[in-house]
C-alpha positions in Angstrom: 114.5 -16.7 -34.8 113.2 -19.1 -32.4 109.6 -18.8 -31.3 110.7 -18.1 -27.7 112.9 -15.4 -28.9 110.2 -14.0 -30.7 107.7 -13.7 -27.9 110.4 -12.4 -25.9 110.8 -9.3 -28.5 107.0 -8.9 -28.9 106.6 -8.8 -25.0 109.7 -6.1 -24.9 107.8 -4.2 -27.4 104.4 -4.6 -26.1 106.0 -3.2 -22.5 107.5 -0.5 -24.3 104.4 0.5 -26.2 102.6 0.8 -22.7 105.0 2.8 -21.1 105.1 5.1 -24.3 101.5 5.4 -24.1 101.6 6.3 -20.6 103.9 9.3 -21.5 102.1 10.2 -24.5 98.6 10.5 -22.3 100.9 12.6 -19.5 101.8 14.8 -22.7 98.4 15.3 -24.0 96.7 16.3 -20.7 99.6 18.7 -20.1 99.2 20.1 -23.8 95.9 20.2 -23.3 96.3 22.1 -19.8 98.7 24.5 -21.4 96.4 25.3 -24.2 93.5 26.3 -21.8 95.9 28.5 -20.0 97.0 30.3 -23.2 93.5 30.4 -23.9 92.8 32.3 -20.9 95.9 34.6 -20.9 94.8 35.3 -24.6 91.3 36.3 -23.0 92.7 38.3 -20.4 95.0 40.2 -22.3 92.1 41.1 -24.7 90.0 42.2 -21.8 92.9 44.1 -20.7 93.4 45.9 -23.9 89.7 46.5 -24.6 90.0 48.3 -21.1 93.1 50.5 -22.6 91.0 51.7 -25.3 88.2 52.6 -23.3 90.5 54.7 -21.1 92.2 56.1 -23.9 89.0 57.1 -25.6 87.6 58.5 -22.3 90.8 60.4 -21.8 90.5 62.0 -25.5 87.0 63.2 -25.1 88.3 65.2 -21.9 91.6 66.2 -23.8 88.8 67.7 -26.5 86.7 69.2 -23.8 89.9 70.7 -22.3 90.6 72.1 -25.6 87.5 73.4 -26.3 87.6 75.1 -23.0 91.0 76.3 -23.5 89.8 77.9 -26.7 87.1 79.8 -24.9 89.2 81.0 -22.0 91.3 82.8 -24.5 88.1 84.1 -26.3 87.0 85.4 -23.0 90.3 86.7 -21.9 90.8 88.9 -25.0 87.2 90.2 -24.8 87.9 90.8 -20.5 91.2 92.8 -21.9 89.3 94.9 -24.0 87.0 95.6 -21.4 89.4 96.5 -18.9 91.0 98.7 -21.5 87.5 100.7 -21.9 87.3 100.5 -18.2 90.3 102.4 -17.5 89.6 105.0 -20.4 86.4 105.6 -18.6 87.9 105.7 -15.4 90.5 108.1 -16.6 87.7 110.3 -18.0 85.8 110.1 -14.9 88.3 110.9 -12.7 89.6 113.9 -15.0 85.9 115.2 -14.7 86.1 115.1 -11.1 89.6 116.7 -10.7 88.0 119.3 -12.9 85.2 120.2 -10.6 87.5 120.1 -7.5 84.6 118.6 -5.6 86.8 116.3 -3.1 90.1 117.4 -1.9 90.5 114.2 0.1 92.7 111.0 -1.6 91.3 110.3 -4.8 89.4 106.6 -5.2 92.3 105.6 -7.1 94.8 106.4 -4.0 92.6 105.0 -1.9 92.2 101.5 -3.9 96.0 101.7 -4.4 96.5 101.8 -0.3 94.3 98.9 0.0 96.0 97.0 -2.3 99.0 97.6 -0.4 97.4 96.4 3.0 96.2 93.5 1.2 99.5 92.4 0.2 101.0 93.1 3.9 98.1 90.9 5.1 98.9 88.0 2.8 102.7 88.1 3.0 103.5 89.1 6.7 102.7 87.5 10.1 100.6 89.7 11.8 99.7 89.6 15.9 95.6 89.1 16.5 95.1 92.9 17.6 97.4 94.4 14.6 95.7 91.9 12.0 92.2 93.1 13.2 93.7 96.7 12.9 94.3 96.2 9.5 91.3 94.3 8.6 89.3 97.8 10.2 91.5 99.9 8.2 90.6 98.0 4.8 87.2 98.2 5.3 87.3 101.8 6.3 89.0 102.6 2.8 86.4 100.8 1.0 83.5 102.3 2.8 85.4 105.7 2.0 85.8 104.4 -1.9 82.1 103.5 -1.9 80.7 106.7 -0.1 82.8 109.1 -2.7 81.6 106.7 -5.6 78.0 107.3 -4.1 78.9 111.0 -4.0 80.1 111.1 -7.6 77.3 109.1 -9.2 74.9 111.7 -7.4 76.6 114.5 -9.6 74.8 115.1 -12.8 78.2 116.4 -14.3 80.0 113.1 -13.6 77.3 110.9 -13.4 77.2 109.5 -16.8 80.9 109.1 -17.2 81.0 107.4 -13.9 77.8 105.1 -14.8 79.7 104.6 -18.1 83.0 103.4 -16.3 80.6 101.2 -13.8 79.0 99.2 -16.6 82.1 98.5 -18.7 83.6 97.8 -15.0 81.4 95.3 -14.6 81.4 93.7 -17.8 85.1 93.0 -17.1 84.8 91.7 -14.1 82.0 89.0 -15.0 84.3 88.3 -18.1 87.2 87.9 -15.3 85.1 85.4 -13.4 83.8 83.7 -16.7 87.7 83.3 -17.5 88.3 82.0 -13.8 85.3 79.2 -13.8 86.5 78.4 -17.7 89.7 77.9 -16.5 88.7 76.0 -13.5 86.6 73.6 -15.8 89.5 73.6 -18.3 92.0 72.4 -15.6 89.4 69.8 -14.4 89.0 68.2 -17.8 92.9 68.4 -17.7 93.2 66.6 -14.3 90.8 63.7 -15.3 92.6 63.0 -18.7 95.8 62.4 -17.4 94.6 60.7 -14.6 92.8 58.3 -17.5 96.1 58.1 -19.5 97.8 57.1 -16.5 95.2 54.3 -15.6 95.4 53.2 -19.4 99.6 53.2 -18.8 99.3 50.7 -15.9 96.5 48.6 -17.5 98.6 48.4 -20.6 101.5 47.0 -18.4 99.4 44.4 -17.3 97.9 43.7 -20.8 101.7 43.6 -21.9 102.5 41.0 -19.1 99.6 38.9 -20.1 100.7 38.6 -23.8 104.2 37.6 -22.5 102.3 34.7 -20.3 100.3 33.8 -23.8 103.5 33.6 -25.5 105.1 31.6 -23.2 102.4 29.3 -22.4 101.5 28.9 -26.3 105.2 27.8 -26.8 105.5 25.7 -23.9 102.1 23.8 -25.2 103.2 23.7 -29.1 106.6 22.1 -27.6 104.4 19.5 -25.4 102.5 18.7 -28.5 105.5 18.2 -30.7 106.7 15.8 -28.2 103.4 14.1 -27.9 103.0 13.7 -31.9 106.4 12.2 -31.8 105.3 9.8 -29.3 102.0 8.9 -31.3 104.4 8.2 -34.2 106.4 6.1 -32.3 103.6 3.9 -30.8 102.4 3.5 -34.6 105.7 2.3 -35.2 106.0 0.1 -32.4 102.2 -1.1 -33.1 103.5 -2.3 -37.3 106.4 -4.0 -35.4 103.9 -5.7 -32.9 101.6 -6.7 -35.4 104.5 -8.0 -37.9 105.8 -10.3 -34.9 102.4 -11.4 -33.9 101.9 -12.6 -37.7 105.7 -14.3 -37.4 105.0 -15.8 -34.4 101.7 -16.9 -35.6 103.7 -18.4 -38.8 106.3 -20.2 -36.6 103.5 -21.5 -34.0 102.1 -23.0 -37.4 105.2 -24.4 -39.0 106.1 -26.3 -35.7 102.2 -27.5 -35.6 102.3 -28.6 -39.3 106.2 -30.3 -38.4 104.8 -32.2 -35.3 101.9 -33.2 -37.4 104.0 -34.8 -40.1 106.1 -36.3 -37.2 103.3 -37.9 -35.7 101.5 -39.2 -39.3 105.2 -40.5 -40.3 104.9 -42.6 -37.0 101.4 -43.7 -37.7 102.5 -44.6 -41.3 105.1 -46.8 -40.4 103.0 -48.5 -37.8 100.4 -49.1 -40.7 103.4 -50.2 -43.2 104.0 -53.0 -40.2 100.6 -53.8 -40.5 99.0 -52.5 -37.2 95.5 -51.6 -37.0 94.9 -47.8 -37.0 92.3 -46.1 -35.4 89.8 -43.3 -37.4 92.0 -40.5 -35.7 95.1 -42.2 -37.1 93.5 -42.2 -40.6 92.5 -38.5 -40.2 96.0 -37.6 -39.1 97.2 -39.4 -42.3 94.9 -37.9 -44.6 95.8 -34.4 -43.1 99.3 -34.7 -43.5 99.0 -36.0 -47.1 99.8 -39.7 -46.6 96.8 -41.0 -48.2 
C-alpha cells in the first residue's frame, strides 16, 4: 500500500472515530439522564409505597377499634335486652297491682303510651297542615302529661310505690344501656367510615405507586439499552484506535523506507561523483558514511 493510500485510509479511520466519539458522548449523556430519571421514579415509587403502608396501618388501627367497639356494642346490647326484660316484668307486676287496687278507672299508662306511639308514627309518616300538626303535638303533650300524672300518683301509693320504684329503676338502667349502645354504635360507625376512607385513599396511592414502578421499569430498560449501545460504540472506538495505531506505524515505516531509499540514491550519486574524482564536501562525506559507502 502506498503512503498516499495509507494516509487516505488513516484519515478515514480518524474521521470515523471522531464521528463515533460524538455519537458515544451523546449516548452517554442520554444514558446518564435516563439513569437519573430511573432513580427519580424509584424514589417516587418508594415514597408512594411508604405512604400506602402508612395509610393501611392507620386503616387497620381504625378497624381494630371498630371491632372492639362492635364487641362492646354487642355486650351492652345483651345487657340492655336483659334490663328490658326485667323492666317488662317489673312493669307487669306494677300494672297488675294497680289494676288490683282499681285506683284508676281511666286509660292505663300502657294504653296512653300506645296512643302516643301511634300519634308519633302519624306525625312522622303523614304530611299534615300546620294547624293539624300543632293539634297533634298538643295531644301528644297532653297524653304525656297524663302519663306523668298517673305515674306520680301511683308512685305516692304505698302499696304500689315499691313496685313502681323497682320498675322505674330498671327502666332507667335499660334506657342508659340503650343510650350507651347508640353512642358506641356511632363511634364504631365513625371508625368504620375512617377505615374505609383510608383504604380507598391507599388504593389511589397504590395506583400511583404502580404507575411509578411501570415508569421505573420503562426508564431502566431504555437506559440499559442506551448503555449497551454506548459500550458497543466504545469497543468499536477502541478497535478503530488499534487500527489507527497500526496505520500510523505503517505510515511511519513507509516514510522511513522512502527516506532511506532517497538517502541511498543520493549517496550513490555522490559516490559516482567521488569515483570520477570530484571533490566532495563534508556533507557529501557524511551522506556516504550514513549510506554505508565508507
